[in-house]
C-alpha positions as MATLAB code, in Angstrom:
seq = 'MPLYEAVYERLEVGTGTRLLALGCGSGLSLLMAASRGAAVTGVERSSPERLALARQRLLPEAWGARARADVRIVDGSPEDLAAAGDAETPAFTLVTAFEPLGWAGDSEGVGGLLREAIPLAERGAPVVLAGWGPPERCASASVLRVARKLADPLRSAGSWRPALRDDLEEVAQRSGLRPDGSGRVACPFGYADTDSALKGLLSTGLFDAAITATDRTQVNKELTEALHPYVRGDGTVWMHNVFRYLIARVP';
ca = [
      74.469   83.410   82.544;
      71.253   81.532   83.358;
      69.148   84.705   83.015;
      70.151   85.210   79.389;
      69.690   81.548   78.528;
      66.234   81.394   80.140;
      65.027   84.475   78.277;
      66.473   83.391   74.931;
      64.963   79.936   75.299;
      61.539   81.306   76.216;
      61.539   83.764   73.300;
      63.080   81.248   70.877;
      65.977   83.541   69.968;
      67.789   82.294   66.885;
      68.166   82.852   63.158;
      65.838   85.679   62.215;
      66.114   87.447   65.573;
      67.414   91.020   65.401;
      68.448   91.884   68.948;
      69.148   95.307   70.439;
      70.863   95.042   73.835;
      70.704   98.184   75.973;
      73.714   98.494   78.266;
      75.395   95.496   76.658;
      78.295   95.679   79.116;
      81.069   93.207   78.405;
      79.054   91.574   75.625;
      78.236   88.184   77.168;
      74.509   88.463   76.383;
      75.370   89.419   72.783;
      77.762   86.508   72.452;
      75.157   84.032   73.683;
      72.488   85.403   71.319;
      74.887   85.425   68.357;
      75.814   81.808   69.074;
      72.126   80.978   68.616;
      72.134   82.619   65.175;
      70.750   86.045   66.061;
      71.902   89.326   64.529;
      72.967   91.433   67.500;
      73.492   95.116   68.217;
      74.707   96.363   71.575;
      74.835   99.892   72.953;
      76.914  100.842   75.992;
      77.764  104.307   77.262;
      78.883  103.903   80.876;
      82.120  101.915   80.727;
      84.819  102.125   78.038;
      86.568   99.120   79.579;
      83.502   96.884   79.343;
      82.816   98.134   75.823;
      86.361   97.221   74.793;
      85.867   93.726   76.226;
      82.594   93.344   74.319;
      84.311   94.282   71.070;
      87.142   91.881   71.797;
      84.676   89.049   72.431;
      82.733   89.757   69.250;
      85.497   90.564   66.766;
      85.120   88.567   63.528;
      88.465   86.853   64.210;
      86.991   85.343   67.361;
      84.571   83.364   65.213;
      87.224   81.907   62.878;
      85.593   80.329   59.846;
      82.187   81.408   61.189;
      83.035   85.132   61.114;
      79.836   87.147   61.330;
      78.932   90.458   59.755;
      75.719   90.900   61.800;
      77.325   91.962   65.079;
      77.485   95.654   65.960;
      78.538   97.448   69.123;
      77.930  101.179   69.505;
      79.466  103.489   72.083;
      76.435  105.492   73.150;
      72.663  105.144   73.286;
      69.961  103.944   70.865;
      69.785  107.455   69.416;
      73.421  107.098   68.372;
      72.643  104.144   66.110;
      71.491  106.490   63.331;
      74.633  108.565   63.719;
      76.632  105.351   63.337;
      75.128  104.852   59.883;
      72.457  102.351   60.840;
      69.359  104.377   59.943;
      68.290  101.893   57.260;
      68.726   98.805   59.416;
      65.558   96.635   59.661;
      63.581   97.077   62.866;
      64.664   95.042   65.867;
      62.569   92.026   66.842;
      63.825   91.924   70.444;
      65.125   94.534   72.894;
      66.824   93.606   76.157;
      67.783   95.655   79.205;
      69.508   92.978   81.279;
      71.306   95.353   83.677;
      69.287   94.559   86.826;
      67.204   97.294   88.410;
      68.005   97.729   92.059;
      70.172  100.818   92.284;
      68.051  103.601   93.745;
      67.115  106.074   91.041;
      68.237  103.935   88.123;
      64.751  103.305   86.757;
      64.659  106.691   85.036;
      67.886  105.958   83.203;
      66.513  102.626   82.004;
      63.228  104.284   81.066;
      65.051  106.856   78.967;
      66.924  104.146   77.066;
      63.687  102.256   76.481;
      61.932  105.323   75.092;
      64.824  105.815   72.657;
      64.791  102.140   71.666;
      61.061  101.626   71.126;
      60.938  103.479   67.769;
      63.692  101.161   66.502;
      61.716   97.984   67.256;
      58.947   96.213   65.395;
      55.393   96.598   66.603;
      54.688   93.827   69.102;
      58.382   93.047   69.614;
      59.250   91.776   73.101;
      61.245   94.014   75.421;
      62.922   92.305   78.385;
      63.724   94.041   81.685;
      65.597   92.422   84.559;
      65.705   93.052   88.283;
      67.036   91.575   91.495;
      64.786   89.112   93.281;
      63.677   89.229   96.936;
      66.440   90.370   99.329;
      66.373   87.098  101.232;
      67.185   85.255   97.999;
      70.012   87.565   96.830;
      73.230   86.876   98.708;
      75.073   89.448   96.604;
      73.005   92.286   98.064;
      75.356   92.838  101.009;
      78.372   92.801   98.694;
      76.926   95.280   96.217;
      75.985   97.701   98.988;
      79.717   98.317   99.413;
      79.726  100.153   96.085;
      77.123  102.686   97.126;
      78.433  103.068  100.672;
      81.869  104.105   99.421;
      80.636  106.166   96.488;
      78.058  108.109   98.489;
      78.512  107.547  102.234;
      76.009  110.252  103.259;
      73.157  108.470  101.477;
      74.355  104.888  101.646;
      71.657  103.689  104.014;
      68.935  102.233  101.840;
      70.497  103.435   98.586;
      70.753   99.903   97.218;
      67.944   97.393   97.237;
      66.708   94.521   95.119;
      63.902   95.596   92.812;
      60.448   95.607   94.364;
      57.686   93.370   93.027;
      56.208   95.966   90.650;
      59.331   97.968   89.731;
      59.748   96.309   86.347;
      56.072   96.746   85.464;
      56.156  100.415   86.438;
      59.204  101.124   84.282;
      57.620   99.294   81.347;
      54.308  101.110   81.654;
      55.946  104.535   82.002;
      57.844  103.759   78.805;
      54.624  102.951   76.936;
      55.154   99.176   76.918;
      52.563   96.466   77.586;
      53.611   93.826   80.183;
      53.211   90.313   78.800;
      54.678   87.772   81.194;
      57.506   87.369   83.675;
      59.724   84.784   85.307;
      62.405   84.131   87.919;
      65.794   82.553   87.365;
      68.418   81.319   89.831;
      71.700   83.096   88.991;
      74.433   82.098   91.442;
      77.693   84.036   91.372;
      80.577   81.566   91.656;
      84.322   82.251   91.639;
      87.426   80.100   92.011;
      88.748   82.239   94.869;
      88.468   85.683   96.440;
      90.851   87.295   93.941;
      88.708   86.000   91.071;
      85.594   87.308   92.809;
      87.161   90.747   93.179;
      88.137   90.845   89.507;
      84.726   89.649   88.392;
      82.750   92.084   90.523;
      84.974   95.057   89.695;
      84.633   94.289   85.977;
      80.886   94.929   86.167;
      81.429   98.675   86.408;
      79.226   98.877   89.514;
      82.206   99.825   91.681;
      83.696  102.485   89.385;
      82.168  105.388   91.320;
      83.370  103.919   94.610;
      86.923  103.649   93.264;
      86.763  107.264   92.078;
      85.446  108.452   95.448;
      88.040  106.505   97.471;
      90.654  104.298   95.770;
      90.981  100.746   94.537;
      92.789   99.622   97.707;
      89.906  100.748   99.922;
      87.313   99.161   97.639;
      89.263   95.885   97.526;
      89.541   95.857  101.330;
      85.845   96.399  102.014;
      84.746   94.142   99.197;
      86.963   91.344  100.518;
      85.381   91.740  103.955;
      81.886   91.642  102.453;
      82.748   88.473  100.520;
      84.080   86.649  103.580;
      80.749   84.983  104.567;
      80.514   83.440  101.106;
      83.989   81.861  100.996;
      83.751   78.083  101.235;
      86.193   75.746  102.909;
      87.943   75.036   99.606;
      88.465   78.769   98.974;
      85.775   79.138   96.310;
      83.273   81.993   96.574;
      79.594   81.197   96.038;
      76.617   83.551   96.309;
      73.086   82.374   95.564;
      70.894   84.946   93.803;
      67.538   85.068   92.088;
      66.763   87.460   89.253;
      63.319   88.393   88.007;
      62.607   89.345   84.402;
      59.637   90.974   82.712;
      58.606   90.584   79.090;
      56.733   93.588   77.704;
      55.579   94.377   74.183;
      56.103   97.354   71.891;
      52.669   98.878   71.136;
];
């Protein structure tokens, strides 16, 4: 994903980097950092399916002769790292929270994870937060609104929005972090066809609550309708998006 690559390039992630990924999801950001030589630890507590995929991606066998011992994935939060036997692990030199802000009310959850993670990081270590860019530059906005509309129809109006200009700074400051730079990255979502788009979007975990509130058939139907404007003549699905990221520092 271009967001991960841009951040890792800017922060010169590589051998010597000890990364803690909050909400590591399916493990793609961990895989990309590990391929650059970083020691990576991911925590995930919202989706067992995504956690299983992350472990599958990062199993030692997947690396063949380059099997790594410095990859860890924990089911839980930063506080659970000690319970997993990692209390003596050296402090992290980088913390990432790549799950984009934009779901109404999600900033407190991110803030809580950050407050748990800060004591595990070195003083001055960068902490990266991500958010959706301006609505007019995020084609996926209309598609992602389907998740909230089905999960919570009474409050669906306005319940999803791209992050506002200062959202990332506010979360960082409330967590005791010092903002220290930002950037924007084009992150298009591209899929071979509508079925691939459905599988990819549903794998994010963002539609889990909608499926629970209705059923997968209903979610597939409305998601397919929302994707229709982005289906090209050759059947591929392409949505242009811009993400914003903030780099803050541990005090």
